[in-house]
C-alpha positions as CSV (number, residue, x, y, z in Angstrom):
1,M,-9.8,25.2,79.8
2,R,-10.9,25.7,76.1
3,V,-8.5,23.1,74.9
4,E,-10.0,20.5,77.3
5,R,-13.5,21.4,76.3
6,G,-12.6,21.2,72.6
7,K,-11.0,17.8,73.1
8,K,-14.1,16.6,74.9
9,V,-16.4,17.8,72.0
10,Y,-14.0,16.3,69.4
11,D,-13.9,12.9,71.2
12,Q,-17.7,12.9,71.5
13,Y,-18.7,14.0,67.9
14,C,-15.7,13.8,65.6
15,A,-13.4,11.0,66.6
16,H,-15.8,8.3,65.5
17,C,-15.0,9.2,61.8
18,H,-11.8,11.3,62.0
19,G,-10.1,9.1,64.5
20,A,-8.7,9.8,68.0
21,E,-5.6,11.5,66.5
22,G,-7.5,13.1,63.6
23,K,-5.9,11.1,60.9
24,G,-9.2,10.2,59.2
25,D,-9.1,6.6,60.5
26,G,-12.0,6.5,62.9
27,I,-14.0,3.3,63.2
28,S,-17.2,4.8,61.8
29,G,-15.4,6.4,58.9
30,Q,-13.9,3.1,57.6
31,N,-17.0,2.1,55.8
32,L,-18.0,5.5,54.4
33,P,-17.8,6.0,50.6
34,I,-16.1,9.3,51.1
35,K,-13.2,9.0,53.6
36,P,-13.0,11.5,56.4
37,Q,-10.4,14.2,56.1
38,N,-7.0,13.6,57.8
39,L,-7.0,16.6,60.1
40,T,-3.3,16.4,60.7
41,E,-2.5,17.2,57.1
42,G,-1.2,20.7,57.6
43,R,-0.5,21.4,53.9
44,V,-4.2,20.9,53.3
45,L,-5.8,22.5,56.3
46,N,-3.4,25.3,57.3
47,P,-4.2,27.5,54.3
48,L,-7.9,27.4,55.0
49,P,-9.3,30.5,56.7
50,D,-11.0,30.1,60.1
51,H,-14.4,31.2,58.8
52,F,-14.3,28.3,56.3
53,L,-13.5,25.8,59.0
54,Y,-16.1,27.2,61.2
55,R,-18.7,26.9,58.5
56,V,-17.8,23.3,57.8
57,I,-18.2,22.4,61.5
58,A,-21.2,24.5,62.3
59,H,-23.2,24.0,59.0
60,G,-21.8,20.7,57.8
61,A,-19.3,19.9,55.1
62,Q,-22.0,20.1,52.4
63,S,-22.4,23.8,53.1
64,V,-19.0,24.4,51.4
65,G,-19.3,21.8,48.7
66,L,-17.6,19.0,50.5
67,S,-19.0,15.6,51.7
68,P,-22.7,15.5,52.5
69,L,-21.8,12.8,55.1
70,M,-20.4,15.2,57.6
71,P,-23.3,16.7,59.6
72,A,-23.6,20.1,61.0
73,F,-22.6,20.6,64.6
74,T,-23.7,23.5,66.7
75,S,-23.3,23.6,70.4
76,R,-26.4,24.0,72.5
């Protein structure tokens, strides 16, 4: 159930920039000056702690010194 819910949220809010498969090739991300992260790149993402990833998603990438183009997302 959680996986399906997460997929639905990803498709609605993230896939536009990060792409359907998470490779950073979404249609909206193509024209951004800072390219969206390839979320399938395990060597980059796997070492990151969960609290860091949570902060990026919940408070926006700028909250951890990354791209100011990724907005904060908090569920309602």
